[in-house]
FILUM-164213 format. One record per residue: residue in three letters; x, y, z of N, C-alpha, C, O, CB in turn. Coordinates in nm, 2 decimals, always signed. Glycine has a CB too. Example, Ala and Ser with C-alpha at 12.3 -4.5 7.8 and 13.67 -1.06 7.14 Angstrom:
2
aa/npx/npy/npz/capx/capy/capz/cpx/cpy/cpz/opx/opy/opz/cbpx/cbpy/cbpz
ALA/+1.32/-0.57/+0.78/+1.23/-0.45/+0.78/+1.32/-0.33/+0.78/+1.42/-0.33/+0.85/+1.13/-0.45/+0.90
SER/+1.28/-0.22/+0.71/+1.37/-0.11/+0.71/+1.29/+0.00/+0.79/+1.34/+0.11/+0.80/+1.41/-0.06/+0.57
// end
This chain:
141
aa/npx/npy/npz/capx/capy/capz/cpx/cpy/cpz/opx/opy/opz/cbpx/cbpy/cbpz
UNK/+0.08/-0.12/+0.00/+0.00/+0.00/+0.00/+0.09/+0.12/+0.00/+0.17/+0.14/+0.09/-0.10/+0.00/+0.12
UNK/+0.08/+0.21/-0.10/+0.16/+0.33/-0.11/+0.12/+0.43/+0.00/+0.01/+0.44/+0.04/+0.15/+0.39/-0.25
UNK/+0.23/+0.49/+0.05/+0.20/+0.60/+0.15/+0.19/+0.73/+0.09/+0.27/+0.76/-0.01/+0.31/+0.60/+0.27
UNK/+0.10/+0.81/+0.13/+0.09/+0.95/+0.07/+0.19/+1.04/+0.14/+0.23/+1.02/+0.25/-0.05/+1.00/+0.09
UNK/+0.23/+1.14/+0.06/+0.32/+1.24/+0.11/+0.25/+1.32/+0.22/+0.13/+1.34/+0.21/+0.37/+1.34/+0.00
UNK/+0.32/+1.37/+0.31/+0.27/+1.45/+0.42/+0.25/+1.59/+0.36/+0.34/+1.65/+0.29/+0.35/+1.45/+0.54
UNK/+0.14/+1.65/+0.38/+0.11/+1.79/+0.34/+0.17/+1.89/+0.44/+0.22/+1.85/+0.55/-0.04/+1.82/+0.32
UNK/+0.18/+2.01/+0.40/+0.22/+2.12/+0.50/+0.14/+2.12/+0.62/+0.19/+2.14/+0.73/+0.22/+2.25/+0.43
UNK/+0.01/+2.10/+0.61/-0.08/+2.10/+0.72/-0.06/+1.98/+0.81/-0.07/+1.98/+0.93/-0.23/+2.10/+0.68
UNK/-0.02/+1.86/+0.75/+0.02/+1.74/+0.83/+0.14/+1.77/+0.92/+0.15/+1.74/+1.03/+0.04/+1.62/+0.74
UNK/+0.24/+1.83/+0.85/+0.37/+1.87/+0.92/+0.34/+1.97/+1.03/+0.39/+1.96/+1.14/+0.47/+1.92/+0.82
UNK/+0.25/+2.07/+1.00/+0.22/+2.17/+1.10/+0.14/+2.10/+1.22/+0.17/+2.14/+1.33/+0.13/+2.28/+1.04
UNK/+0.06/+2.01/+1.19/-0.01/+1.94/+1.30/+0.08/+1.85/+1.38/+0.07/+1.85/+1.51/-0.12/+1.84/+1.24
UNK/+0.18/+1.79/+1.32/+0.28/+1.71/+1.40/+0.36/+1.81/+1.48/+0.39/+1.78/+1.60/+0.37/+1.64/+1.30
UNK/+0.40/+1.92/+1.43/+0.47/+2.02/+1.50/+0.39/+2.07/+1.62/+0.44/+2.09/+1.73/+0.52/+2.14/+1.41
UNK/+0.26/+2.10/+1.60/+0.18/+2.14/+1.71/+0.16/+2.03/+1.82/+0.17/+2.06/+1.93/+0.04/+2.17/+1.65
UNK/+0.15/+1.91/+1.77/+0.14/+1.79/+1.87/+0.27/+1.79/+1.95/+0.26/+1.78/+2.08/+0.12/+1.66/+1.79
UNK/+0.39/+1.80/+1.89/+0.51/+1.79/+1.96/+0.52/+1.91/+2.06/+0.57/+1.89/+2.17/+0.63/+1.78/+1.87
UNK/+0.48/+2.02/+2.02/+0.48/+2.14/+2.11/+0.39/+2.12/+2.23/+0.44/+2.15/+2.34/+0.44/+2.27/+2.03
UNK/+0.27/+2.07/+2.20/+0.18/+2.05/+2.32/+0.23/+1.94/+2.41/+0.22/+1.95/+2.53/+0.04/+2.01/+2.26
UNK/+0.29/+1.84/+2.35/+0.34/+1.73/+2.43/+0.46/+1.78/+2.52/+0.46/+1.75/+2.64/+0.39/+1.61/+2.34
UNK/+0.55/+1.85/+2.46/+0.66/+1.90/+2.53/+0.62/+2.00/+2.64/+0.67/+2.00/+2.75/+0.76/+1.97/+2.44
UNK/+0.52/+2.08/+2.61/+0.46/+2.18/+2.70/+0.40/+2.10/+2.82/+0.43/+2.14/+2.94/+0.35/+2.27/+2.64
UNK/+0.33/+2.00/+2.80/+0.27/+1.92/+2.90/+0.38/+1.85/+2.99/+0.37/+1.85/+3.11/+0.18/+1.81/+2.84
UNK/+0.48/+1.80/+2.92/+0.59/+1.73/+3.00/+0.67/+1.83/+3.08/+0.70/+1.80/+3.20/+0.69/+1.66/+2.90
UNK/+0.69/+1.96/+3.03/+0.75/+2.06/+3.11/+0.67/+2.09/+3.23/+0.72/+2.10/+3.34/+0.78/+2.19/+3.03
UNK/+0.54/+2.11/+3.21/+0.45/+2.14/+3.33/+0.45/+2.03/+3.43/+0.45/+2.05/+3.55/+0.31/+2.17/+3.28
UNK/+0.45/+1.90/+3.38/+0.46/+1.79/+3.46/+0.58/+1.79/+3.55/+0.58/+1.76/+3.67/+0.45/+1.66/+3.38
UNK/+0.70/+1.82/+3.49/+0.82/+1.83/+3.56/+0.82/+1.93/+3.67/+0.86/+1.91/+3.78/+0.94/+1.86/+3.46
UNK/+0.76/+2.05/+3.64/+0.75/+2.15/+3.74/+0.65/+2.12/+3.85/+0.68/+2.15/+3.97/+0.70/+2.28/+3.67
UNK/+0.54/+2.05/+3.82/+0.45/+2.01/+3.92/+0.51/+1.91/+4.01/+0.50/+1.92/+4.14/+0.32/+1.95/+3.86
UNK/+0.58/+1.81/+3.96/+0.65/+1.71/+4.04/+0.75/+1.78/+4.13/+0.75/+1.75/+4.25/+0.72/+1.60/+3.95
UNK/+0.83/+1.86/+4.08/+0.94/+1.93/+4.15/+0.87/+2.02/+4.27/+0.92/+2.02/+4.38/+1.02/+2.02/+4.06
UNK/+0.76/+2.08/+4.24/+0.70/+2.17/+4.34/+0.64/+2.08/+4.45/+0.61/+2.13/+4.56/+0.58/+2.25/+4.27
UNK/+0.62/+1.95/+4.43/+0.56/+1.86/+4.53/+0.67/+1.77/+4.59/+0.64/+1.67/+4.66/+0.45/+1.78/+4.47
UNK/+0.80/+1.80/+4.56/+0.91/+1.73/+4.63/+0.95/+1.61/+4.56/+1.02/+1.52/+4.63/+0.87/+1.70/+4.76
UNK/+0.92/+1.58/+4.44/+0.97/+1.46/+4.37/+1.01/+1.50/+4.23/+1.00/+1.61/+4.18/+0.86/+1.36/+4.37
UNK/+1.07/+1.40/+4.16/+1.11/+1.42/+4.02/+1.00/+1.37/+3.93/+0.91/+1.30/+3.98/+1.24/+1.34/+3.99
UNK/+1.01/+1.40/+3.81/+0.91/+1.35/+3.71/+0.91/+1.20/+3.70/+0.81/+1.14/+3.69/+0.93/+1.42/+3.57
UNK/+1.03/+1.14/+3.71/+1.05/+1.00/+3.70/+0.98/+0.93/+3.83/+0.92/+0.83/+3.82/+1.19/+0.96/+3.69
UNK/+1.00/+0.99/+3.94/+0.94/+0.94/+4.06/+0.79/+0.95/+4.05/+0.72/+0.85/+4.09/+0.98/+1.02/+4.19
UNK/+0.73/+1.06/+4.00/+0.59/+1.07/+3.98/+0.54/+0.96/+3.88/+0.44/+0.90/+3.91/+0.55/+1.21/+3.93
UNK/+0.61/+0.94/+3.77/+0.57/+0.83/+3.68/+0.57/+0.70/+3.74/+0.48/+0.62/+3.72/+0.67/+0.83/+3.56
UNK/+0.67/+0.67/+3.83/+0.67/+0.54/+3.90/+0.55/+0.52/+3.99/+0.48/+0.42/+3.98/+0.80/+0.52/+3.98
UNK/+0.52/+0.63/+4.06/+0.40/+0.63/+4.15/+0.27/+0.61/+4.08/+0.18/+0.54/+4.11/+0.40/+0.75/+4.24
UNK/+0.26/+0.69/+3.96/+0.14/+0.68/+3.88/+0.12/+0.54/+3.82/+0.01/+0.49/+3.82/+0.16/+0.78/+3.76
UNK/+0.23/+0.48/+3.78/+0.22/+0.34/+3.72/+0.18/+0.24/+3.83/+0.10/+0.15/+3.80/+0.35/+0.30/+3.66
UNK/+0.23/+0.26/+3.95/+0.19/+0.17/+4.06/+0.04/+0.19/+4.09/-0.04/+0.09/+4.11/+0.27/+0.20/+4.19
UNK/+0.00/+0.32/+4.10/-0.14/+0.35/+4.14/-0.24/+0.30/+4.03/-0.35/+0.26/+4.06/-0.16/+0.50/+4.16
UNK/-0.19/+0.31/+3.90/-0.28/+0.27/+3.79/-0.26/+0.14/+3.74/-0.31/+0.10/+3.63/-0.27/+0.37/+3.68
UNK/-0.18/+0.05/+3.81/-0.15/-0.08/+3.75/-0.28/-0.16/+3.74/-0.35/-0.17/+3.84/-0.04/-0.15/+3.84
UNK/-0.30/-0.22/+3.62/-0.43/-0.29/+3.60/-0.44/-0.42/+3.69/-0.35/-0.51/+3.69/-0.45/-0.33/+3.46
UNK/-0.55/-0.43/+3.76/-0.59/-0.55/+3.82/-0.53/-0.58/+3.96/-0.58/-0.67/+4.03/-0.55/-0.66/+3.74
UNK/-0.44/-0.50/+4.01/-0.39/-0.52/+4.15/-0.32/-0.39/+4.20/-0.31/-0.29/+4.12/-0.29/-0.64/+4.15
UNK/-0.28/-0.40/+4.32/-0.23/-0.28/+4.39/-0.08/-0.28/+4.40/-0.02/-0.20/+4.48/-0.29/-0.27/+4.53
UNK/-0.01/-0.36/+4.33/+0.13/-0.36/+4.33/+0.18/-0.40/+4.19/+0.11/-0.44/+4.11/+0.18/-0.46/+4.44
UNK/+0.32/-0.39/+4.17/+0.38/-0.43/+4.05/+0.52/-0.48/+4.08/+0.58/-0.44/+4.18/+0.38/-0.31/+3.94
UNK/+0.57/-0.56/+3.99/+0.71/-0.61/+4.01/+0.80/-0.50/+3.94/+0.76/-0.42/+3.86/+0.73/-0.75/+3.94
UNK/+0.93/-0.51/+3.97/+1.03/-0.43/+3.90/+1.02/-0.44/+3.75/+1.02/-0.34/+3.68/+1.17/-0.45/+3.96
UNK/+1.01/-0.57/+3.70/+1.01/-0.59/+3.56/+0.89/-0.53/+3.50/+0.89/-0.47/+3.39/+1.01/-0.74/+3.53
UNK/+0.77/-0.54/+3.56/+0.65/-0.48/+3.51/+0.66/-0.32/+3.51/+0.62/-0.26/+3.41/+0.53/-0.52/+3.60
UNK/+0.72/-0.27/+3.61/+0.74/-0.12/+3.62/+0.84/-0.08/+3.51/+0.82/+0.03/+3.44/+0.79/-0.08/+3.75
UNK/+0.94/-0.16/+3.48/+1.04/-0.12/+3.38/+0.97/-0.12/+3.24/+1.00/-0.03/+3.16/+1.16/-0.23/+3.37
UNK/+0.88/-0.21/+3.22/+0.80/-0.21/+3.09/+0.71/-0.09/+3.08/+0.71/-0.02/+2.98/+0.72/-0.34/+3.08
UNK/+0.64/-0.07/+3.19/+0.55/+0.05/+3.19/+0.62/+0.18/+3.17/+0.57/+0.27/+3.11/+0.46/+0.05/+3.32
UNK/+0.74/+0.19/+3.23/+0.82/+0.32/+3.22/+0.91/+0.32/+3.10/+0.97/+0.42/+3.07/+0.90/+0.33/+3.35
UNK/+0.92/+0.21/+3.03/+1.01/+0.20/+2.92/+1.15/+0.23/+2.96/+1.22/+0.31/+2.90/+0.96/+0.29/+2.80
UNK/+1.19/+0.17/+3.07/+1.32/+0.19/+3.13/+1.40/+0.06/+3.15/+1.34/-0.05/+3.15/+1.31/+0.27/+3.26
UNK/+1.52/+0.07/+3.18/+1.61/-0.04/+3.21/+1.58/-0.09/+3.35/+1.55/-0.01/+3.44/+1.76/-0.01/+3.19
UNK/+1.59/-0.22/+3.37/+1.56/-0.29/+3.50/+1.64/-0.22/+3.61/+1.59/-0.19/+3.71/+1.59/-0.44/+3.49
UNK/+1.77/-0.21/+3.59/+1.86/-0.15/+3.69/+1.82/-0.01/+3.73/+1.84/+0.03/+3.84/+2.01/-0.16/+3.65
UNK/+1.78/+0.07/+3.63/+1.74/+0.20/+3.65/+1.61/+0.21/+3.74/+1.60/+0.30/+3.82/+1.71/+0.28/+3.52
UNK/+1.52/+0.12/+3.71/+1.39/+0.11/+3.79/+1.43/+0.07/+3.94/+1.36/+0.12/+4.03/+1.29/+0.02/+3.73
UNK/+1.52/-0.02/+3.95/+1.56/-0.06/+4.09/+1.61/+0.06/+4.16/+1.57/+0.08/+4.28/+1.67/-0.17/+4.08
UNK/+1.69/+0.14/+4.10/+1.74/+0.26/+4.17/+1.63/+0.36/+4.19/+1.63/+0.43/+4.30/+1.85/+0.33/+4.08
UNK/+1.54/+0.38/+4.10/+1.42/+0.46/+4.12/+1.33/+0.42/+4.23/+1.29/+0.50/+4.32/+1.34/+0.47/+3.99
UNK/+1.31/+0.29/+4.24/+1.23/+0.23/+4.35/+1.30/+0.26/+4.49/+1.24/+0.29/+4.59/+1.21/+0.08/+4.33
UNK/+1.44/+0.24/+4.49/+1.51/+0.27/+4.61/+1.50/+0.41/+4.65/+1.48/+0.44/+4.77/+1.66/+0.23/+4.58
UNK/+1.50/+0.51/+4.56/+1.49/+0.65/+4.60/+1.35/+0.68/+4.65/+1.33/+0.75/+4.74/+1.52/+0.74/+4.48
UNK/+1.25/+0.62/+4.58/+1.11/+0.63/+4.63/+1.08/+0.57/+4.77/+1.01/+0.62/+4.85/+1.01/+0.58/+4.53
UNK/+1.15/+0.46/+4.79/+1.14/+0.39/+4.92/+1.20/+0.48/+5.03/+1.15/+0.49/+5.14/+1.21/+0.25/+4.91
UNK/+1.32/+0.54/+5.00/+1.38/+0.62/+5.09/+1.30/+0.75/+5.13/+1.30/+0.80/+5.24/+1.52/+0.67/+5.04
UNK/+1.22/+0.79/+5.03/+1.13/+0.91/+5.05/+1.00/+0.87/+5.13/+0.92/+0.95/+5.17/+1.09/+0.97/+4.92
UNK/+0.98/+0.73/+5.14/+0.86/+0.69/+5.21/+0.74/+0.67/+5.13/+0.63/+0.66/+5.18/+0.83/+0.78/+5.32
UNK/+0.75/+0.67/+4.99/+0.64/+0.66/+4.90/+0.61/+0.52/+4.86/+0.49/+0.49/+4.82/+0.67/+0.74/+4.78
UNK/+0.70/+0.43/+4.86/+0.68/+0.29/+4.82/+0.75/+0.20/+4.92/+0.83/+0.24/+5.00/+0.73/+0.26/+4.68
UNK/+0.71/+0.07/+4.92/+0.77/-0.03/+5.00/+0.78/-0.16/+4.92/+0.69/-0.19/+4.84/+0.70/-0.06/+5.14
UNK/+0.89/-0.23/+4.94/+0.90/-0.36/+4.87/+0.86/-0.47/+4.97/+0.88/-0.47/+5.09/+1.05/-0.39/+4.83
UNK/+0.79/-0.57/+4.91/+0.75/-0.69/+4.99/+0.78/-0.81/+4.91/+0.76/-0.82/+4.79/+0.60/-0.68/+5.03
UNK/+0.82/-0.92/+4.98/+0.83/-1.05/+4.92/+0.69/-1.10/+4.88/+0.60/-1.09/+4.96/+0.91/-1.15/+5.01
UNK/+0.68/-1.16/+4.76/+0.55/-1.21/+4.72/+0.52/-1.33/+4.80/+0.60/-1.41/+4.84/+0.56/-1.25/+4.57
UNK/+0.39/-1.34/+4.84/+0.35/-1.46/+4.92/+0.35/-1.58/+4.83/+0.37/-1.70/+4.87/+0.21/-1.44/+4.98
UNK/+0.32/-1.57/+4.70/+0.31/-1.68/+4.61/+0.44/-1.72/+4.55/+0.46/-1.84/+4.52/+0.22/-1.64/+4.50
UNK/+0.54/-1.63/+4.54/+0.67/-1.67/+4.48/+0.77/-1.58/+4.55/+0.79/-1.46/+4.53/+0.67/-1.64/+4.33
UNK/+0.85/-1.65/+4.64/+0.94/-1.58/+4.73/+1.06/-1.51/+4.65/+1.13/-1.42/+4.70/+1.00/-1.67/+4.83
UNK/+1.07/-1.55/+4.52/+1.17/-1.48/+4.44/+1.13/-1.35/+4.38/+1.21/-1.27/+4.34/+1.21/-1.57/+4.32
UNK/+1.00/-1.33/+4.39/+0.94/-1.20/+4.33/+0.92/-1.10/+4.44/+0.88/-1.12/+4.55/+0.80/-1.23/+4.27
UNK/+0.96/-0.98/+4.40/+0.95/-0.86/+4.49/+0.83/-0.78/+4.44/+0.83/-0.74/+4.32/+1.08/-0.78/+4.51
UNK/+0.74/-0.75/+4.53/+0.63/-0.66/+4.49/+0.66/-0.52/+4.54/+0.71/-0.50/+4.65/+0.49/-0.72/+4.56
UNK/+0.63/-0.42/+4.46/+0.64/-0.28/+4.50/+0.50/-0.23/+4.52/+0.42/-0.23/+4.43/+0.72/-0.20/+4.38
UNK/+0.48/-0.18/+4.64/+0.35/-0.12/+4.69/+0.36/+0.02/+4.72/+0.47/+0.07/+4.77/+0.30/-0.20/+4.81
UNK/+0.26/+0.10/+4.70/+0.25/+0.24/+4.74/+0.23/+0.24/+4.89/+0.16/+0.15/+4.95/+0.14/+0.31/+4.67
UNK/+0.29/+0.34/+4.96/+0.25/+0.36/+5.10/+0.14/+0.46/+5.10/+0.11/+0.52/+5.00/+0.38/+0.41/+5.18
UNK/+0.08/+0.49/+5.22/-0.02/+0.59/+5.22/+0.03/+0.73/+5.18/-0.04/+0.80/+5.11/-0.08/+0.60/+5.36
UNK/+0.16/+0.76/+5.21/+0.21/+0.89/+5.17/+0.23/+0.89/+5.02/+0.21/+0.99/+4.95/+0.35/+0.91/+5.24
UNK/+0.27/+0.78/+4.96/+0.29/+0.77/+4.81/+0.16/+0.78/+4.74/+0.15/+0.85/+4.64/+0.36/+0.64/+4.77
UNK/+0.05/+0.72/+4.80/-0.08/+0.73/+4.74/-0.13/+0.87/+4.74/-0.19/+0.92/+4.64/-0.18/+0.63/+4.81
UNK/-0.11/+0.94/+4.85/-0.16/+1.08/+4.87/-0.09/+1.17/+4.77/-0.15/+1.25/+4.70/-0.14/+1.13/+5.01
UNK/+0.04/+1.15/+4.75/+0.12/+1.23/+4.66/+0.08/+1.21/+4.52/+0.05/+1.30/+4.44/+0.27/+1.20/+4.68
UNK/+0.07/+1.08/+4.48/+0.03/+1.05/+4.34/-0.11/+1.10/+4.30/-0.14/+1.15/+4.19/+0.04/+0.90/+4.31
UNK/-0.20/+1.09/+4.40/-0.34/+1.14/+4.37/-0.35/+1.29/+4.36/-0.42/+1.34/+4.28/-0.43/+1.09/+4.48
UNK/-0.27/+1.36/+4.44/-0.26/+1.50/+4.43/-0.20/+1.55/+4.30/-0.26/+1.64/+4.23/-0.18/+1.56/+4.55
UNK/-0.09/+1.48/+4.26/-0.03/+1.52/+4.13/-0.11/+1.48/+4.01/-0.12/+1.55/+3.91/+0.11/+1.45/+4.12
UNK/-0.18/+1.36/+4.02/-0.26/+1.32/+3.91/-0.38/+1.41/+3.89/-0.41/+1.44/+3.77/-0.32/+1.17/+3.94
UNK/-0.43/+1.47/+3.99/-0.54/+1.57/+3.98/-0.49/+1.69/+3.90/-0.56/+1.74/+3.82/-0.60/+1.60/+4.12
UNK/-0.37/+1.74/+3.94/-0.32/+1.85/+3.87/-0.28/+1.82/+3.73/-0.30/+1.91/+3.64/-0.19/+1.90/+3.95
UNK/-0.24/+1.70/+3.70/-0.20/+1.66/+3.56/-0.33/+1.65/+3.48/-0.33/+1.69/+3.36/-0.13/+1.53/+3.56
UNK/-0.44/+1.60/+3.54/-0.57/+1.59/+3.46/-0.61/+1.73/+3.43/-0.66/+1.76/+3.32/-0.67/+1.52/+3.55
UNK/-0.60/+1.83/+3.52/-0.64/+1.97/+3.49/-0.56/+2.02/+3.38/-0.61/+2.09/+3.29/-0.63/+2.05/+3.62
UNK/-0.43/+2.00/+3.38/-0.34/+2.05/+3.27/-0.38/+1.98/+3.14/-0.38/+2.05/+3.04/-0.19/+2.02/+3.31
UNK/-0.41/+1.85/+3.14/-0.45/+1.79/+3.01/-0.57/+1.85/+2.96/-0.59/+1.87/+2.83/-0.47/+1.64/+3.03
UNK/-0.66/+1.89/+3.04/-0.79/+1.95/+3.00/-0.76/+2.08/+2.93/-0.83/+2.12/+2.83/-0.88/+1.98/+3.11
UNK/-0.65/+2.15/+2.96/-0.62/+2.28/+2.90/-0.56/+2.26/+2.76/-0.56/+2.36/+2.69/-0.52/+2.35/+2.99
UNK/-0.51/+2.14/+2.73/-0.45/+2.12/+2.60/-0.53/+2.03/+2.51/-0.49/+1.98/+2.41/-0.31/+2.06/+2.61
UNK/-0.66/+2.01/+2.55/-0.75/+1.92/+2.47/-0.75/+1.97/+2.33/-0.76/+2.09/+2.30/-0.89/+1.93/+2.53
UNK/-0.74/+1.87/+2.24/-0.74/+1.90/+2.10/-0.59/+1.92/+2.05/-0.57/+1.92/+1.93/-0.82/+2.02/+2.07
UNK/-0.50/+1.93/+2.14/-0.36/+1.95/+2.10/-0.29/+1.82/+2.06/-0.18/+1.82/+2.02/-0.28/+2.02/+2.20
UNK/-0.35/+1.71/+2.08/-0.29/+1.58/+2.06/-0.35/+1.51/+1.94/-0.35/+1.38/+1.94/-0.30/+1.50/+2.18
UNK/-0.39/+1.58/+1.83/-0.44/+1.52/+1.71/-0.32/+1.47/+1.63/-0.22/+1.53/+1.63/-0.53/+1.62/+1.63
UNK/-0.34/+1.36/+1.56/-0.24/+1.30/+1.48/-0.28/+1.30/+1.33/-0.39/+1.26/+1.30/-0.20/+1.15/+1.52
UNK/-0.20/+1.35/+1.24/-0.23/+1.36/+1.10/-0.28/+1.22/+1.04/-0.21/+1.12/+1.06/-0.12/+1.42/+1.02
UNK/-0.39/+1.22/+0.97/-0.43/+1.10/+0.90/-0.50/+1.00/+0.99/-0.55/+0.90/+0.95/-0.32/+1.04/+0.84
UNK/-0.52/+1.04/+1.12/-0.59/+0.95/+1.21/-0.70/+1.02/+1.27/-0.69/+1.13/+1.34/-0.49/+0.89/+1.33
UNK/-0.82/+0.97/+1.26/-0.94/+1.03/+1.31/-0.97/+0.98/+1.45/-0.98/+0.86/+1.48/-1.06/+1.00/+1.22
UNK/-0.98/+1.07/+1.55/-1.00/+1.04/+1.69/-1.14/+0.96/+1.69/-1.23/+0.99/+1.62/-1.00/+1.16/+1.78
UNK/-1.16/+0.87/+1.79/-1.29/+0.80/+1.81/-1.40/+0.90/+1.82/-1.38/+1.00/+1.90/-1.28/+0.71/+1.92
UNK/-1.51/+0.88/+1.76/-1.63/+0.96/+1.77/-1.63/+1.09/+1.68/-1.73/+1.16/+1.68/-1.64/+1.01/+1.92
UNK/-1.52/+1.11/+1.61/-1.52/+1.22/+1.51/-1.54/+1.17/+1.37/-1.49/+1.06/+1.34/-1.39/+1.30/+1.53
UNK/-1.60/+1.25/+1.28/-1.61/+1.20/+1.14/-1.48/+1.21/+1.07/-1.40/+1.30/+1.11/-1.72/+1.29/+1.07
UNK/-1.45/+1.12/+0.98/-1.33/+1.12/+0.90/-1.31/+1.26/+0.83/-1.41/+1.32/+0.79/-1.32/+1.01/+0.80
UNK/-1.18/+1.30/+0.82/-1.15/+1.43/+0.75/-1.14/+1.40/+0.60/-1.12/+1.50/+0.53/-1.03/+1.49/+0.80
// end
């Protein structure tokens, strides 16, 4: 199937998307810093809080969700543990597996930051359109 050339408006839309994405990420970094953590720590807490089907995740699962190296996630978990936001527990079902759980302080922090991030996302609604792809519920262009 031949691919069509991108038009100037396609390129402009991609540029707008990247600008909005970078703007959101910059705001995210500032929000995290203002609440005493890094953007990476917030991402870890968010992935733990939003992990599908249970209240914990393994290091390997977090590495996949964060698209990060295993050893980097181990270090990130260690920093979050030192801050009192997560704790490691040996799995009851498999003693070789370490479960990473949010603490009450970690849960409170991630929920406060997630609310602020949701508000920021609402301000850039429509900024995340992708050329040639129609969002669900919209008529094709």
